[in-house]
ZARO-604530 format. One record per atom (N, C-alpha, C): residue in one letter; x, y, z. Coordinates in pm, whole numbers, plus 32768, in hexadecimal, padded with zeros to 4 digits. Layout:
N
AXYZ ...
//
This chain:
91
XA345628679F7 XA2D262707A4F XA2E661E57A90 XA2C461E27B0F XA2C761667B5A XA238613B7B76 XA22060BC7B5D XA19B60837B75 XA1AB601A7BE4 XA15D602D7C4B XA1615FD37CBD XA0D95F917CD0 XA0D95F177CFB XA05E5ED47D20 XA0515EE27DB7 X9FDE5F087DE3 X9FC45F137E72 X9F505EB37E93 X9F5C5E7C7F06 X9EFA5E1E7F37 X9EC55E4C7FBF X9E4B5E2E7FDC X9E0E5E51805D X9DD65DD3809C X9DEB5DCC811E X9DBA5D5A816B X9D725D9381E5 X9CFE5D598204 X9CBC5D82827E X9D125D5082F4 X9D075D978362 X9D595D7583D9 X9D3F5CE48403 X9CC15CB983F4 X9CA45C2E841F X9CE75BC483C3 X9D125BF0834E X9D545B9482F1 X9DE95B82830D X9E1F5BCF836A X9EAD5BC48392 X9EAE5B4F83F6 X9EDF5ADD83C6 X9EDE5A638416 X9F555A5C847B X9FC45A948453 XA03A5A8884AE XA09C5AF5848C XA0F45B0E84F2 XA1665B6784DE XA1E25B0884E4 XA2305B11847F XA2A65AB68473 XA3275AFF849C XA3725ABC84F3 XA3F65AF0851B XA45F5A9284DE XA4C05ACB849C XA52B5A7C8461 XA5B15AAF8494 XA6015A5784CC XA6835A818502 XA6E25AA3848D XA7205B1B8498 XA77E5B43842E XA8015AF58434 XA81E5AB984A9 XA8995A7284BB XA89059E38489 XA82A599684B0 XA82359088489 XA7AF58E68433 XA7545946841B XA6E0593B83C1 XA67558E183F9 XA67958C38479 XA60A587984B7 XA59058D984C0 XA51958A384A7 XA4A358F884A9 XA43858BE8504 XA3EE591A8548 XA37A58F48592 XA303594F8569 XA28F59228575 XA21759728558 XA1C2597C85D3 XA19159F585F0 XA1385A0E8660 XA0B25A308625 XA04B59E88655 X9FBE5A038629 X9F815A5E868E X9F765AE28674 X9F4B5B4286D7 X9EC85B24871C X9E675AF086D3 X9DE75ADA870F X9DE45A5E8764 X9E3859FA8745 X9E36597B8792 X9EA4597287FB X9F1359B387E6 X9F8359A8883F X9FA45A2E8878 X9FA55A3F88F9 X9FD15AC0892F XA0665AD18918 XA08D5B4B88F5 XA11D5B6688DF XA1635B5F8966 XA1D15B1B8968 XA2205B1089E4 XA2AB5B4889CA XA2E25B818A31 XA3685BBA8A24 XA3D15B4E8A03 XA3AC5ACD8A0C XA40A5A6489EE XA4335A66895A XA3E55AAE8909 XA4045AB3887A XA46B5B1F8857 XA4AF5B5488BC XA50B5BC188A1 XA5925B8E8871 XA5A65B0C886F XA6245AD2883B XA6095A5087F2 XA66B5A2B879B XA65E59B3874C XA660593A87A8 XA60558DD8793 XA603586587E3 XA66D580087B5 XA6A25817873A XA70557BC8706 XA79657E58730 XA7BC5864870C XA846588A8724 XA85858EA879C XA7E5591E87D2 XA7E959728847 XA8075A028829 XA8105A2887A9 XA82F5AB18785 XA7BA5B0D87AF XA7DC5B8387E8 XA7755BE38810 XA73E5C22878F XA6B95C2A8789 XA6765C688717 XA6565CFA8730 XA6595D2587A9 XA6325DAF87C9 XA6A15DF1881A XA69B5E78881D XA6FC5EC38869 XA6EF5E9D88FE XA75F5EA98943 XA75E5E8689CF XA7135EE18A2B XA6F35F5C89F9 XA6A75FBD8A4D XA6165F978A5E XA5E45F368A14 XA55B5F078A29 XA4F15F5389D6 XA5135FC6899D XA4AF60128956 XA4775FC988DD XA4CF5F818895 XA4A25F328820 XA4455EBF884A XA4665E8288BE XA40F5E1488EA XA3885E4B8910 XA3845EBD8954 XA3025EFA897E XA2B15F248903 XA2F55F5D889F XA2AB5F8B8826 XA2755F1287D7 XA2C65EA987CC XA29A5E2E8789 XA2275DEA87D1 XA2305DE58853 XA1C95DAC88A5 XA1455DFD8895 XA1505E818899 XA0DB5ED7888B XA09D5EC487FF XA0ED5EBB8797 XA0BC5EA7870F XA06A5E228705 XA0A75DB68734 XA0655D36872B X9FE75D318783 X9FF25D6387FC X9F7D5D648853 X9F0E5DBD8819 X9F385E2F87E0 X9EDA5E8A87A2 X9E905E49872D X9ED95DFE86DD X9E9E5DB9866A X9E385D53869B X9E5A5D098704 X9E005CAA873C X9D815CF08773 X9D925D5D87B7 X9D205DA787EE X9CC55DDE877E X9D005E108716 X9CB15E4586A6 X9C5E5DD58668 X9C9E5D638656 X9C565CF2861D X9BE45CC58676 X9BF95CC586F8 X9B8E5C998754 X9B1B5CFB8759 X9B335D7C8745 X9AD05DE1874A X9A9D5E1486C2 X9AC05DCF865B X9AA45DFF85D3 X9A115E1D85BB X99B95DD285FE X99275DEB85EE X98FE5E718626 X994B5EA88685 X99285F2A86C1 X99625FA28678 X99BB5F8A8617 X99F75FFB85D3 X999860368570 X99A060B9855A X994460FC84FD X998B6118847B X99FA60D28460 X9A3D60DB83E5 X9A7F605883C8 X9AB26046834F X9B005FCE832C X9B8F5FF2832F X9BE35FA08367 X9C745FB78367 X9CB15F4E8310 X9D115F7882BD X9D5A5F1D8264 X9DF15F368271 X9E385ECA825A X9EC85ECD8254 X9EEC5ED781BF X9F405F33819A X9F665F47810E X9FF65F1080FF XA00E5EC88092 XA0935E978077 XA0AB5E8A7FE2 XA1295E877FBE XA14F5E777F30 XA1825DE87F1B XA16D5DB67EA6 XA1A15D367E81 XA23A5D417E68 XA2875CE97EA7 XA3135CEA7E8E XA3345C897E1D XA3815CB67DBE XA3A85C647D4E XA4245C1B7D68 
//
């Protein structure tokens, strides 16, 4: 039997989305409610490595996710349900 701990956070509790370069391990955090997502985040600012596929679909999906999170947080008072992000603790 496997026992897992699960945690839930309200969408408003997600303070930032962190991007970490797999090549040089430089990290940046985007705060969706305070900072609009810009396509400038598609590559590492330190080593210049591309973080997304060159076809642009990953950039569009990431932009939509971050913008959507910001919009949900801004309109949370108008939602007729509570939304939570579920995650597991990593050991």
